[in-house]
N, C-alpha and C positions, 0 to 999 in steps of 0.2 A: 347281282350286279357287282362288276369289279370297280377298283377305286378308280383308274381311269374313266370309265363311264360316267360315275359318280360326278368326278372333276368338270366334264365336259357336258354333261348336260345341267347339272345346277351350278357353275362357274358364278353364275352373278350371287345366288344365295351364299356361297362359300366365302365370296368376297365382302359380302357385307358382315358375316360371324366374324372374319378376321379382322375386319376394319374395328368391328363393336370391341373385341379382345384386345386389338392393340389399343384402342381409346382408355377401355379400363385400365390397363396396365400404365398407360401414361398419365393418367387421373391419379391413382395411387402413388406413384413414384413422385409427383408434384408435391401432392399433399406430405409426403413425408420430407422432401427436399426443403418444403414452405417451414413446416413444423423444426427442421432441423436449423432454418436459418434465424426463424425467430428465436429458439434457444440459443444460438449463437450471438444476436445482437443483444438480447437481454445479458448475456454475460458479459458482454464488450462493456455495455452500459453501466453494469453493477463494477465492475473492475476499475472502470475510470473513477466511478462516484468513490471507491472506496481511496484510491491513489489521491484523488482531490481533498477528501477527508483526513488525509494521512498529513498531506503538506500543510492544509490549515492547522490540524494539532500542532504541528512541527512548529510552524510560525507562532501560534502561542505559547508554546514552551521556549522556543528562543526568546519571546520579549519577557516572559517570568526570568530568566536568567539575564537577560540585559538590564532590568529595572529591580531587579531585588535588592534591597538595602541590608548589603554584605557588611557593612562597618557596624550597622545598630544590630546585627544578627551576632557578629562576633563579640559586640560588646554586650551581650546578653540581655539586651534590651526587648526581645521575643521569647517566649518559650519554645519548647520542641513542637509541642502542640500547635501553637500559630506558624511555625516554619513550615510543618507539615500541612496544614491547609491551605499556605500558599504555594508550594511546590507538588505535592501529591494528586491533585486533581488533574490538572495537565500532564503530570507524566503518565499517570495511571489510564488517561484517555488514550495518548499516543501508542502505550503498551496494549492498549483492547483493539488498537486500529492494526497494530501489526499483527496481531491473532486474526482479524479479518483478511486481511491480505493474502496470509497463508493459503486462503480458500482458492484465491483468483490466481497467485503466482506459483511457478514451480520453486523447489527447495533451492536451485541454483541461482534464481533471479532475487532468492529473498535477502542474501548476504549485505548488500547496501543497504536495504531498508533497516535489519538487524542491526547493523554497524551504526547507524545514525540514533537509533533508541538508545544502544548500548553508551555511545556518547553524552546523552542527557543523562544518561544514570551514573556516568562516571562524575559530572559534573556535580550531581546531587551527593554522591560519596564523598568528594573532596571539601565541598562544603560541611559535611556531616563532621569529616575527620578534621577539618580545622575547628569546629566548632566545640569537638569535644576534646581537644589537645589543649591539657592544662599544664603549660610549662611556664616559668617565669621569664625565660628568655625570649618567650615570643612576644611580640609586641602585635596588637591588633591591627595596625597597619601593615604590618609587614604580611601577616595573615590574608589581610583583604587583597592586599596587592597579589600575592601568591594565588589566591584565587582567580583574581581577574586574568593572570597570563594564563592560568590553567584552563580558565572559560574558554578565551579568545583562541587558545590552540585546539579546542576540541571544535568550537563552533568553526573554525575554518577549515577543519578537516571534514567537518558535517556540510558544509557548503559545497565543499569538491565531491564528496558524495552524493549529494544532492542534483548537482549537474549531472555526474553521471546517470543517476536515474531518469533526469529529464530526456538526456539523448537517448537512452534506452525507450523510453517511452514514446517519444517521436519518431524512433525507429519503428517500433511495434506496430503504430498507427500510421506510418506510411508519409509521415510531414518532415522529416529529418533532411537537410540539405546540407 
């Protein structure tokens, strides 16, 4: 028997076999697509979660800098250990979240996050520099004012960076107008 005879004689059975094969292929592709969709959804949820934690941690660090007793610190009413206990938990948390962000964002997207964290570290460095600067000409009030001016400049720059981050995140998730 030739192929032509097989097709004309058993056309209904061949149609069922082809439909069965087509259905199986469709099911396999649907399962793969669903798996990819679930992975993408989970990735996006985790990504948003870590961004939220970054913003929460940043806000906490900003509060530390706004409410820190600079005048008392510069008058040496706090030991370096006490100062570190005030600053470093929030600063370390922010740095740790930055590393977690690297899992979810491309290197090109990380620059604003990194610059925000770097700004917070610079504020800490400035406080340390002023704390350990022992000069008879430097008055505590001048040092405190120097710190507050520097802190204000860095936080202003960070605010601009945070706004850029918010715009980029809204664009990514389709809610930017």
